[in-house]
C-alpha positions in Angstrom: 16.2 -76.4 44.0 19.7 -77.1 42.6 20.7 -80.8 42.3 24.2 -80.3 43.7 22.9 -78.2 46.7 22.7 -79.6 50.2 19.0 -80.3 50.9 18.9 -78.4 54.3 21.1 -75.6 53.2 18.5 -73.0 54.1 18.1 -74.0 57.8 21.5 -75.5 58.7 23.0 -72.2 60.0 19.9 -71.1 62.0 20.4 -70.7 65.8 19.3 -73.5 68.0 15.8 -73.0 69.4 15.6 -72.4 73.2 12.1 -72.3 74.8 11.2 -69.3 76.8 8.6 -71.2 78.7 10.4 -74.4 79.8 13.7 -75.1 81.4 16.0 -77.4 79.5 15.8 -81.1 80.6 18.7 -82.3 82.7 21.2 -84.5 80.8 20.6 -87.7 82.9 16.8 -87.4 82.2 17.5 -86.8 78.5 19.7 -90.0 78.4 17.0 -92.0 80.2 14.4 -91.4 77.5 16.6 -93.4 75.1 17.1 -96.3 77.5 16.0 -99.7 76.3 12.5 -100.7 77.0 11.7 -104.1 78.4 8.2 -104.9 77.2 8.3 -108.3 79.0 9.4 -107.9 82.6 11.6 -110.8 83.6 12.0 -112.2 80.1 15.7 -111.5 80.0 16.3 -113.2 83.3 14.3 -116.2 82.1 16.4 -116.5 79.0 19.6 -116.2 81.0 18.5 -118.9 83.4 17.6 -121.3 80.5 21.0 -120.7 78.9 22.9 -121.3 82.2 24.6 -124.7 82.1 24.7 -127.2 84.9 26.7 -130.4 85.2 25.5 -133.9 85.9 26.8 -135.8 88.9 29.7 -138.1 87.9 29.0 -141.7 89.1 31.9 -143.1 91.3 33.3 -146.5 90.6 34.0 -148.9 93.5 37.7 -148.2 93.1 37.1 -144.5 93.3 35.0 -144.9 96.4 37.6 -147.1 98.1 40.3 -144.5 97.3 38.2 -141.6 98.7 37.5 -143.7 101.9 41.2 -144.4 102.3 42.0 -140.7 101.9 39.3 -139.7 104.4 40.7 -142.2 106.9 44.2 -140.8 106.5 43.1 -137.2 107.0 41.0 -138.1 110.1 43.8 -140.2 111.6 46.3 -137.4 111.1 44.1 -135.2 113.3 44.6 -131.4 113.8 48.2 -131.6 112.6 47.1 -132.7 109.1 47.9 -130.3 106.3 45.1 -128.6 104.5 43.3 -130.7 102.0 41.6 -129.7 98.7 38.1 -131.3 98.5 36.0 -131.3 95.4 32.4 -132.0 95.8 29.0 -131.8 94.0 26.5 -129.0 94.8 22.9 -129.5 93.6 21.5 -126.5 91.6 18.5 -125.0 93.4 16.6 -124.1 90.2 17.2 -126.8 87.6 18.4 -130.4 87.2 22.1 -131.0 87.8 24.6 -128.8 89.6 28.3 -128.0 89.7 31.5 -129.2 91.2 33.1 -126.9 93.8 36.6 -127.2 95.2 37.6 -125.8 98.6 40.9 -125.9 100.5 41.1 -126.1 104.2 41.5 -128.3 107.3 39.0 -130.8 108.5 37.8 -129.8 112.0 35.7 -132.9 112.7 33.8 -135.7 111.3 30.0 -135.7 111.7 29.5 -139.4 111.7 25.7 -139.4 112.1 25.3 -137.0 109.2 28.1 -138.7 107.3 29.8 -135.5 106.5 33.1 -133.6 106.9 33.1 -130.3 108.9 35.8 -127.9 107.9 37.5 -125.4 110.2 35.5 -122.6 108.6 32.3 -124.3 109.6 31.2 -125.5 106.2 29.9 -129.0 106.0 30.4 -131.4 103.1 28.3 -134.5 102.7 30.5 -137.5 102.2 28.3 -138.8 99.4 28.9 -135.6 97.3 32.8 -135.7 97.5 34.5 -136.8 94.3 38.1 -135.9 95.0 40.4 -135.3 98.0 44.0 -134.1 97.7 46.5 -133.3 100.4 50.3 -133.6 100.9 49.6 -136.2 103.6 48.6 -138.8 100.9 52.1 -138.6 99.3 53.7 -139.3 102.7 51.5 -142.3 103.7 52.1 -145.2 101.4 52.4 -147.9 104.1 49.2 -149.7 103.0 48.1 -150.3 106.6 44.5 -150.8 107.5 42.8 -147.6 108.7 39.5 -147.5 110.6 36.3 -146.5 108.8 35.9 -142.7 109.6 32.1 -143.0 109.6 31.8 -146.1 111.8 30.2 -145.3 115.1 32.2 -146.9 118.0 
């Protein structure tokens, strides 16, 4: 064999073999035989779950709690005419320690005093203990400093 010759020179131009006994495999099946093989079922999901990050709950200071209470009182006292509020609250993770903070925007439909939670117009219920921030245009309008009733006090 010559040193400068292509090693497969003798077979490179031969016609492609087609079996007379078997039909050609469909292209999707041919592609599937090269798909990745997962030897450990569920291992990939377990790695993704371990890598998923959660946040810890931010502890509220007394001043922050007082401000949230004031804002809840203002929203409740404004009634159904109150503008929409953006409420940020903590949601516990179902699988691991910690959770995440979620913000929703909407109007408060009612106050569930026994459960100490806010019920939004869309039916979602937010426990008051999980709320970390409330923002609404009504807070910029009300700066009178008057005493508002406790929204969770049962009359």
